[in-house]
C-alpha positions, -999 to 999 in steps of 0.1 A, spaced: -587 187 -592 -565 191 -566 -557 171 -536 -556 186 -501 -516 189 -499 -516 209 -533 -523 247 -541 -539 268 -518 -549 239 -494 -509 229 -486 -507 266 -477 -537 260 -450 -521 228 -436 -496 244 -410 -525 270 -397 -547 237 -393 -520 221 -370 -507 247 -354 -525 240 -318 -513 204 -320 -489 194 -294 -472 165 -312 -447 187 -328 -433 192 -292 -437 158 -277 -420 139 -304 -385 156 -304 -381 142 -266 -400 111 -272 -379 96 -301 -348 103 -286 -356 93 -249 -373 59 -264 -358 49 -299 -325 69 -309 -318 97 -335 -320 78 -368 -354 90 -377 -373 81 -409 -411 100 -412 -430 88 -440 -455 117 -452 -436 142 -435 -455 172 -453 -444 204 -445 -418 193 -422 -440 198 -391 -425 172 -372 -396 161 -391 -380 200 -388 -384 200 -349 -372 165 -347 -337 176 -365 -337 209 -342 -334 185 -313 -307 163 -330 -322 137 -346 -309 127 -382 -340 128 -400 -350 116 -435 -387 123 -448 -404 107 -475 -432 127 -492 -447 126 -526 -465 157 -529 -445 183 -542 -461 214 -530 -455 198 -494 -417 194 -499 -418 229 -517 -433 246 -483 -406 225 -461 -378 234 -483 -390 269 -477 -384 269 -442 -352 273 -419 -340 241 -407 -309 221 -400 -304 207 -435 -275 190 -424 -298 169 -404 -329 169 -427 -331 157 -458 -365 146 -484 -371 125 -506 -402 121 -532 -413 91 -527 -446 67 -524 -444 51 -490 -460 22 -504 -430 11 -522 -395 28 -515 -361 14 -507 -335 45 -501 -308 22 -488 -305 34 -452 -317 18 -418 -333 39 -389 -341 35 -353 -374 45 -360 -399 50 -387 -425 75 -378 -464 72 -391 -480 102 -375 -510 126 -377 -538 97 -392 -508 93 -422 -525 57 -426 -557 71 -429 -549 85 -467 -545 47 -480 -583 39 -481 -569 -1 -493 -556 -21 -462 -529 -39 -487 -514 -5 -493 -510 -1 -455 -495 -38 -454 -469 -25 -484 -462 5 -462 -455 -14 -432 -433 -42 -450 -415 -13 -469 -410 6 -434 -399 -31 -417 -371 -32 -443 -355 0 -428 -353 -10 -395 -321 -15 -377 -319 -41 -354 -342 -37 -324 -358 -5 -343 -394 4 -340 -419 20 -360 -449 43 -345 -480 46 -357 -499 77 -345 -537 79 -356 -565 95 -337 -590 67 -323 -624 73 -342 -651 87 -323 -680 71 -341 -706 92 -319 -693 124 -332 -687 115 -369 -728 106 -368 -738 134 -352 -714 159 -376 -723 136 -407 -730 161 -439 -728 194 -414 -706 222 -428 -680 240 -404 -664 275 -412 -627 283 -400 -606 314 -406 -567 316 -404 -549 345 -406 -518 344 -432 -482 356 -427 -490 378 -456 -520 394 -438 -547 375 -457 -576 356 -442 -578 319 -455 -614 307 -451 -617 267 -447 -654 255 -454 -656 220 -446 -683 192 -449 -673 155 -436 -696 129 -449 -693 92 -437 -702 59 -452 -698 39 -416 -704 5 -437 -671 10 -456 -655 30 -435 -650 59 -457 -650 99 -449 -658 122 -479 -645 156 -471 -660 183 -496 -639 217 -490 -640 249 -503 -607 274 -493 -608 308 -499 -584 338 -494 -595 370 -490 -576 405 -487 -579 428 -454 -609 444 -474 -627 413 -477 -617 408 -514 -621 374 -526 -584 366 -543 -586 330 -549 -605 302 -538 -601 262 -547 -628 232 -546 -617 199 -532 -634 167 -525 -611 142 -508 -616 107 -499 -602 89 -468 -610 60 -446 -602 53 -408 -590 22 -388 -593 8 -357 -573 -8 -336 -581 -44 -344 -573 -37 -380 -539 -23 -372 -529 -51 -349 -539 -75 -377 -523 -56 -403 -488 -54 -379 -493 -94 -376 -495 -98 -414 -463 -79 -420 -445 -99 -396 -444 -74 -372 -452 -76 -333 -470 -48 -311 -440 -40 -286 -467 -13 -267 -502 2 -270 -511 37 -259 -542 57 -256 -524 90 -258 -496 106 -267 -474 119 -243 -436 120 -229 -426 97 -207 -443 70 -232 -468 49 -208 -489 17 -220 -523 18 -214 -553 3 -226 -571 19 -257 -605 25 -244 -636 43 -259 -625 75 -248 -589 76 -256 -579 104 -280 -551 87 -299 -539 48 -311 -506 51 -306 -489 17 -316 -451 12 -312 -444 -22 -334 -410 -43 -339 -402 -68 -359 -412 -101 -353 -386 -134 -339 -401 -163 -357 
């Protein structure tokens, strides 16, 4: 069975995230506070990497899924400032160091085992320039909404550039004791006459981390929390992550022992 980053699901990815504002915030934010040499883990279809490169950053992306890489390569982007490597974020060594390593858009939630997150942070730390930073950008789990939506089915439709319609039927189920989310997804493509052209069923599992867990994993990997924010914005303003925060943004730097 395919994952949510393969086949027709990969094509749906950009449409699902088309309303996100992070692709506009990060280019300004990173150049203003961190530098221009950027490593993005889980760069996917280039939703963030391409705007960063267009804004003058030198970007290296690491992505595991071949279909996402193909989508990125099919786009118009400054290839002299953006390179993509197929690799595993848990263990990589690309022989370069960066001003900032970006772990955005709930990337860490793809890794159910906290030990995998620890390995990602250690590998990222190896690739930092002196004074460099790791940015973790994840949604703060809204446990009340998750409990209300547990087992509910949501249907969304998106128009493609081909004139077809992608229908996304999505049912999340939560195991709150294990901090696991299991998503049942049916993706269907219809032509203008509402004829079914293709469909794929996906069952995927992910997790969600809480702020205290990120702090602990950072400490165990030899990193210190330099800043915490409850929302993504530029200018970057330190603020307490609270129950009503939408995001949990952590800026991590190597600990001085």
